[in-house]
C-alpha positions as CSV (number, residue, x, y, z in Angstrom):
1,M,-3.5,-3.7,16.9
2,T,-3.9,-0.1,16.9
3,D,-1.0,2.1,16.0
4,C,0.6,4.2,19.0
5,Q,3.4,5.9,16.7
6,P,3.8,9.9,17.2
7,K,2.0,11.6,14.3
8,Q,3.0,14.8,12.7
9,H,1.3,17.7,10.8
10,A,3.5,19.1,8.1
11,R,3.6,21.4,5.4
12,C,5.4,19.7,2.5
13,P,6.8,21.2,-0.9
14,I,6.5,19.0,-3.7
15,V,9.8,17.7,-5.2
16,E,8.3,15.7,-8.0
17,H,5.2,15.0,-9.7
18,R,4.9,13.0,-12.8
19,L,2.7,10.6,-14.7
20,V,3.4,6.9,-14.0
21,G,0.3,5.4,-15.8
22,H,-3.1,6.0,-17.3
23,Q,-4.4,8.7,-15.0
24,T,-1.7,7.6,-12.4
25,F,0.5,9.9,-10.7
26,L,3.4,9.8,-8.5
27,L,3.7,12.8,-6.2
28,T,7.1,13.2,-3.9
29,V,7.4,15.9,-1.0
30,E,9.8,17.0,1.1
31,A,8.6,15.2,4.4
32,G,11.4,15.7,7.0
33,T,11.5,13.3,9.9
34,L,7.9,12.2,8.8
35,A,9.6,10.2,6.4
36,D,12.1,8.3,8.9
37,R,9.2,7.1,11.2
38,F,6.9,5.4,8.5
39,L,6.6,1.4,8.2
40,P,5.3,-0.4,5.2
41,G,1.6,-0.5,4.9
42,Q,0.8,2.7,6.8
43,F,-0.5,5.9,4.8
44,V,-0.9,9.6,5.2
45,M,-3.8,12.1,5.0
46,V,-3.0,14.5,2.3
47,R,-4.8,17.9,2.2
48,L,-4.6,20.8,-0.4
49,A,-2.7,23.3,1.5
50,D,-4.6,26.5,2.5
51,A,-7.8,25.1,0.3
52,Q,-11.5,25.2,1.7
53,D,-12.8,23.0,-1.7
54,P,-12.2,20.3,-1.2
55,L,-11.9,20.7,2.2
56,L,-11.2,17.3,3.4
57,G,-8.2,15.3,2.7
58,R,-7.9,12.1,1.4
59,A,-5.8,8.9,2.7
60,L,-2.8,7.6,0.7
61,A,-0.8,4.8,0.8
62,I,2.7,5.5,1.1
63,Y,4.7,4.1,-1.8
64,D,8.3,5.0,-1.2
65,R,10.6,7.1,1.0
66,R,14.1,8.5,1.4
67,R,15.3,8.6,4.8
68,S,16.6,12.5,6.0
69,T,20.3,13.1,6.4
70,A,22.2,15.6,7.5
71,D,22.2,17.4,4.3
72,Q,19.0,16.6,3.0
73,P,15.4,16.3,4.4
74,G,13.5,13.0,4.0
75,T,10.8,12.6,1.0
76,L,7.6,10.7,1.0
77,S,5.9,9.5,-2.7
78,V,2.5,8.3,-3.2
79,V,0.7,7.0,-5.9
80,Y,-3.2,8.0,-6.9
81,T,-5.3,7.9,-9.6
82,V,-7.3,10.7,-10.5
83,K,-11.0,10.0,-10.2
84,G,-12.8,13.0,-8.1
85,K,-12.4,16.6,-7.3
86,F,-9.7,16.1,-4.8
87,T,-7.7,14.1,-7.3
88,Q,-8.5,16.5,-10.1
89,A,-6.9,19.4,-8.3
90,L,-4.1,17.6,-6.9
91,A,-2.9,16.6,-10.4
92,R,-2.9,20.4,-11.3
93,L,0.0,21.0,-8.6
94,L,3.6,21.7,-9.5
95,P,7.1,20.8,-8.0
96,G,7.5,23.7,-5.3
97,Q,4.1,24.3,-4.3
98,I,2.7,22.8,-0.9
99,V,0.5,19.9,0.4
100,Q,-0.5,19.3,4.0
101,L,0.5,15.8,5.5
102,W,-0.7,14.1,8.0
103,G,1.1,10.9,9.6
104,P,2.5,8.2,9.7
105,L,-0.9,6.4,10.4
106,G,-2.3,3.2,10.6
107,N,-0.6,-0.2,11.2
108,A,1.9,-2.1,9.2
109,F,2.6,-5.3,7.5
110,A,3.9,-8.2,9.5
111,S,7.3,-8.8,9.3
112,E,8.0,-12.3,10.4
113,P,10.6,-14.3,8.9
114,V,9.0,-16.5,6.0
115,E,10.6,-18.5,3.3
116,T,8.0,-17.0,0.4
117,L,6.2,-13.9,0.8
118,Y,3.7,-13.7,-1.8
119,L,2.3,-10.1,-2.6
120,A,-0.8,-9.5,-4.8
121,A,-1.9,-6.1,-5.7
122,G,-4.8,-5.1,-8.4
123,G,-5.0,-1.4,-9.5
124,V,-2.9,1.1,-7.6
125,G,-3.0,-1.8,-4.8
126,H,0.6,-1.9,-5.5
127,T,1.4,1.2,-3.5
128,P,2.4,-0.4,-0.2
129,M,4.3,-3.0,-1.8
130,L,7.6,-1.6,-3.1
131,S,8.5,-0.5,0.7
132,L,7.6,-4.0,2.0
133,M,9.5,-6.2,-0.7
134,R,12.6,-3.9,0.3
135,Q,12.1,-4.5,4.0
136,S,11.5,-8.1,3.4
137,L,14.6,-8.6,1.2
138,G,16.9,-6.6,3.8
139,L,17.6,-3.7,0.8
140,D,16.0,-0.9,3.2
141,R,15.1,-0.6,7.2
142,Y,12.0,1.5,8.1
143,G,10.7,3.2,11.5
144,D,12.9,2.5,14.3
145,A,14.5,-0.8,13.3
146,S,18.4,-0.7,13.5
147,T,18.9,-3.5,11.3
148,Q,17.8,-4.5,7.8
149,A,18.8,-8.3,7.9
150,P,16.2,-10.0,5.3
151,W,13.4,-12.1,6.6
152,A,12.2,-13.5,3.5
153,T,14.1,-15.5,1.6
154,R,12.0,-15.2,-1.7
155,V,9.3,-12.5,-2.9
156,V,6.7,-13.4,-5.6
157,F,4.6,-10.0,-6.7
158,C,1.7,-11.1,-8.6
159,Y,0.2,-7.7,-9.9
160,G,-3.2,-7.4,-12.1
161,A,-5.3,-5.0,-13.9
162,R,-7.8,-5.0,-16.7
163,S,-5.5,-4.2,-19.5
164,A,-1.9,-3.4,-19.7
165,T,-2.6,0.5,-19.2
166,G,-3.6,-0.2,-15.6
167,F,-0.2,-1.0,-14.8
168,S,1.8,2.0,-13.2
169,C,5.6,2.0,-11.8
170,L,6.6,-1.1,-13.2
171,E,10.4,-0.3,-13.7
172,D,10.5,0.1,-9.7
173,F,9.7,-3.3,-9.5
174,S,11.5,-5.0,-12.2
175,A,14.4,-3.6,-10.5
176,L,14.3,-5.7,-7.5
177,P,15.5,-8.9,-7.3
178,I,11.8,-10.4,-7.0
179,D,9.6,-12.6,-9.0
180,L,7.3,-10.5,-10.9
181,R,4.1,-12.0,-12.4
182,L,1.6,-9.9,-14.3
183,A,-1.8,-10.9,-15.4
184,T,-4.7,-8.7,-17.5
185,E,-7.8,-9.7,-18.1
186,D,-7.7,-9.1,-21.6
187,G,-4.3,-10.9,-21.9
188,T,-2.5,-7.5,-23.2
189,Q,0.4,-7.9,-21.0
190,G,1.3,-11.1,-18.9
191,I,-0.8,-14.2,-18.5
192,R,-4.9,-13.8,-19.7
193,G,-6.6,-13.8,-16.1
194,R,-6.7,-12.5,-12.8
195,V,-4.3,-11.9,-10.4
196,T,-5.8,-15.1,-8.5
197,D,-4.6,-17.1,-11.6
198,A,-1.1,-15.4,-11.4
199,L,-1.2,-16.1,-7.7
200,T,-2.3,-19.9,-8.0
201,E,0.5,-20.6,-10.3
202,A,2.9,-19.1,-8.0
203,I,1.9,-21.3,-5.2
204,Q,1.9,-24.3,-7.3
205,E,5.3,-23.7,-8.1
206,Y,7.0,-22.6,-4.8
207,G,4.5,-24.3,-2.3
208,T,3.1,-23.0,1.0
209,E,5.5,-24.1,3.6
210,R,6.5,-21.1,6.0
211,S,4.8,-18.4,3.6
212,R,2.3,-16.3,3.8
213,I,0.6,-13.4,1.3
214,A,0.0,-9.7,1.6
215,C,-2.4,-8.1,-0.7
216,C,-4.0,-4.7,-1.6
217,G,-6.4,-3.5,-4.1
218,P,-10.2,-3.6,-4.9
219,E,-12.3,-5.4,-2.3
220,P,-13.7,-8.1,-4.6
221,M,-10.1,-9.3,-5.6
222,M,-8.8,-9.0,-2.1
223,E,-12.0,-11.3,-1.1
224,A,-10.8,-13.6,-3.8
225,V,-7.2,-13.6,-2.8
226,A,-8.5,-14.2,0.9
227,H,-10.5,-17.3,-0.3
228,L,-7.4,-18.5,-2.0
229,A,-5.3,-18.4,1.0
230,A,-7.8,-20.1,3.4
231,Q,-8.0,-23.0,0.8
232,H,-4.0,-23.4,0.9
233,A,-3.9,-22.7,4.7
234,L,-1.7,-19.5,4.1
235,R,-2.0,-16.6,6.8
236,C,-2.9,-13.8,4.3
237,Q,-3.0,-9.8,5.4
238,V,-4.9,-7.3,3.4
239,S,-4.9,-3.5,3.4
240,L,-8.4,-2.2,3.1
241,E,-8.8,0.8,0.8
242,T,-11.9,2.0,2.8
243,P,-12.5,5.6,2.0
244,M,-11.5,7.9,5.3
245,A,-12.6,11.5,6.2
246,C,-10.4,12.2,9.2
247,G,-7.7,9.5,9.3
248,I,-7.8,9.3,13.3
249,G,-10.8,7.1,14.0
250,I,-13.1,10.0,14.9
251,C,-15.5,10.2,12.0
252,F,-16.4,6.4,11.7
253,T,-16.6,6.5,8.0
254,C,-14.1,3.7,7.2
255,V,-15.3,1.0,9.4
256,A,-15.3,-2.8,8.5
257,K,-17.0,-5.5,9.6
258,V,-14.3,-7.6,11.7
259,G,-14.9,-11.0,13.4
260,T,-16.8,-14.1,11.9
261,P,-20.1,-14.0,10.0
262,S,-22.5,-14.6,13.2
263,D,-20.1,-12.5,15.7
264,W,-18.7,-9.3,14.1
265,D,-18.3,-5.7,15.0
266,Y,-17.1,-2.5,13.3
267,R,-13.4,-1.6,13.2
268,R,-12.0,1.5,11.9
269,T,-9.8,1.2,9.6
270,C,-7.8,4.1,9.7
271,I,-6.3,3.2,13.2
272,E,-7.1,-0.5,13.8
273,G,-6.0,-1.2,10.1
274,P,-5.6,-0.6,7.4
275,V,-3.8,-4.2,7.4
276,F,-6.0,-7.1,8.9
277,D,-5.6,-10.5,8.4
278,A,-8.0,-11.6,6.1
279,D,-9.8,-14.2,7.8
280,Q,-10.9,-11.4,10.5
281,I,-12.7,-9.6,7.6
282,V,-16.5,-10.2,6.9
283,W,-16.5,-9.9,3.3
């Protein structure tokens, strides 16, 4: 479904900027009313204010937010890993400096009632999961929702990385009433294996009745989770991490194949996603 929410450009002062994992940072900015409208799964385009190099912004999933009040402006937080020129420059910014935001963009994860909400993430794919957990457990409300009634009986979060150094923000997830299951390929934390191994164990324990999966991370991981979901006849939503240049559907750089292997078409991840049903994706 295409998102039709109003968007906002904002010059946002940095409130907090800290290391939360290996080469991974949490950036929190004053975002005003932009923070009030976002839904779990949406993202913002972040740009270095008044900079020409790099010129283009980057799409970053929203990790957390504080709603605006009469006394305090709303804030938004994103999590990113330093990889290229943009993130290297972003990592050098200090509290008080300015970034530009455009959003909220894209669609959101479904919020229909379930017995068990399975969440699967790899790397920084955990970013959209914190708000989804809070929403599903009735701990917070998002967007125009007037209530915060829980719509999931339990939340199981399976989080995978190559080694323990690949995890970030674990203290935030440990503070919530969820079943947190970690998996590392080298066995340095959690079970030895991949996130699909942890997810398989969870499904065997809790079952599939009135349950579904939400997933974000590297594409091979999401493909593996999608196949696992299909084996168990579970609905699975994936949040694609396709690189984006504009974030508003003009440049067509973020297209993904959606449909069936014999009858597919390109869909723009930025406005028709980033959240898709996994069985719609031509992996």
